[in-house]
N, C-alpha and C positions, 0 to 999 in steps of 0.2 A: 505492500498500499504506500502511495507515494504521498507521503504528511502536507509536503507544499500545494499538490491538487486538490487535496481535502477542505487544505486550507481555504483556500485560492472561491473554494467551486459554494463552501459554508459564509463565506466571508467575514474569515476571523481575524483577526493577529498574531500574531508566535505568541502570547500570554495567552491569549484565549484556545486556539487549538489545542497548548498543551494542555492544559486546566481540560477541556472537553476530553481527550483523553483516556486522563486519567480519571473524568467519572464514571465511564465510559464503559472501562474498563476493556479494552484491545489491544494497550499496549504504549507505550510514552514513545520509545523510543525506534520501535520497530513495531505497530498496530500489525496486528495479525487477522484474517478474513474470519467470520463467526458469523453464526444463524442465531437468532433467538424467535420467541415465539410467546403471545399475549398472552395470560392468564385468563383477561375478561375477554368474555363475543363480544361482537359488537353488536350492537341495538339486540339484544338479545337473539341473536339471529344464531343458527349452529355455520357460525363461518371463525377460522380460526388465520389471525396476523402472524405473517413469516416474517421478520427483516433479516439482508441480509450485508456484514459490514465486509467492505473488501471496494476492491477497485472497477469503480463504475461502467468501464472497457465499455463494449458497445451493446450490452445485452441489458446494464443498470438503467432503473428506471429512477434513483434518488441521488441525489450529493456523495449520502455514505452507501450509496453501491444499491441493495433492492430493497421495493418490499410489496408486498401484496396480500389480497384477503384470499383465502381459501371456503368452500364448501366442504363441513367435514362430519363426522359422526356426530349425534347428540349428545354419547361419552365418552370421546376425546373433551366436548367441550369445560362438560360437565367435570372430567378430571383437572382439564388445568382449571379449572374456575377455583378448586378443591389447595390447589398451589400458591404458595408466599411468594410473588414476585421479586426476584435478586438482584435485576439490575435494570436501565434507562431504555427509553426511547431512543433508537439513533434520531428521533423528529423532535426530542422535547427533551425538555426535564423529568418525567411524569414515569416511576422504579411500574412499570407493570407485563412487564417480560422475565421471563425466565429461557436458561442458555442449554447446552448440553442435549444441541439437535442436531442432528448429520442425517445426511442423503446416504443412502444406500442404493447401488445399481448393478440388478442383478438382469440375465439375456432376455430375462420376462418384463419385466419388467420394475418398479423405483422405490422405494419405502422411504418414507420421514420418521425417523428413531426421535425419540427424545428419554434420553436421557435422565432419570431420578430416581432418590432414594424409595418414593414412593411404589410400588405396584400399582399398573392400570391395567390394562390390556395383556404385559408381558412382565416377568418377574424385576425387569428393571428400568421398569418407564411407559410408555407407549408406543406401540406402533404401529405406521399408518401407512398403507399402501398409495402411491401417490394412478393416478392418473396419464399414460404417458402421453395417450392425445389430446388433452387437453392445454389449449391456446396456456393458461396462468404456467401450467405446470412446465409446459414445453421452454420460457422463458426462464422460470425459478430453475430450471436443471443447465440451461445455457449458462448464465451468467454462475451461476456456480462451479462447472467448468471453469470458468475461466478463470473462478479463485481456488483453484485444487479444494472447491469445497464437496465434489462426490465420491467415494470410496467406490468402485470396480469390484465386485464381488468372482471369485475365478468363471471362468467356464464350468457347466455342468453342478452349479448351489443353487438349488432350488432355494424360489422367496419364498418364505413365510404366507400362510393363509393367513391374513391379518385383513379391519375393517377397511373399506378404500374411501379413499376422497371422492367427494361428487362431483 
């Protein structure tokens, strides 16, 4: 992540960007790309808001990287609502996100894994199959690939059967 580029995109001074990087816990000297998911649903709907911090690249849609809302199963929204937020939004000073999100790509699909000490639909957190044909998922994956946030799984490894993003 190029700090000067981010600083320019956000319109911040040297002191402001240093403070922003520290407050958002992305690494002060060498910021690291990361994904986070909002713990509260938007407008009571079954929506999950995912933010990504990293290089905007050709697929990013925010100065800090990427953000979008995805329709998900209500069980995930309920599970997220029971989590205590640990991180600030990249777009505001509101603490409403958790980290531990990763994208895992199998031959037959992609999952979003949210690692958390509280079991959801798996012992290590929550696992959600993403619809690779969705335009929003395609955009997320393209941006995440540019920022090395997609973990490919070797050929022949079967994707777990889990609920799907709608």
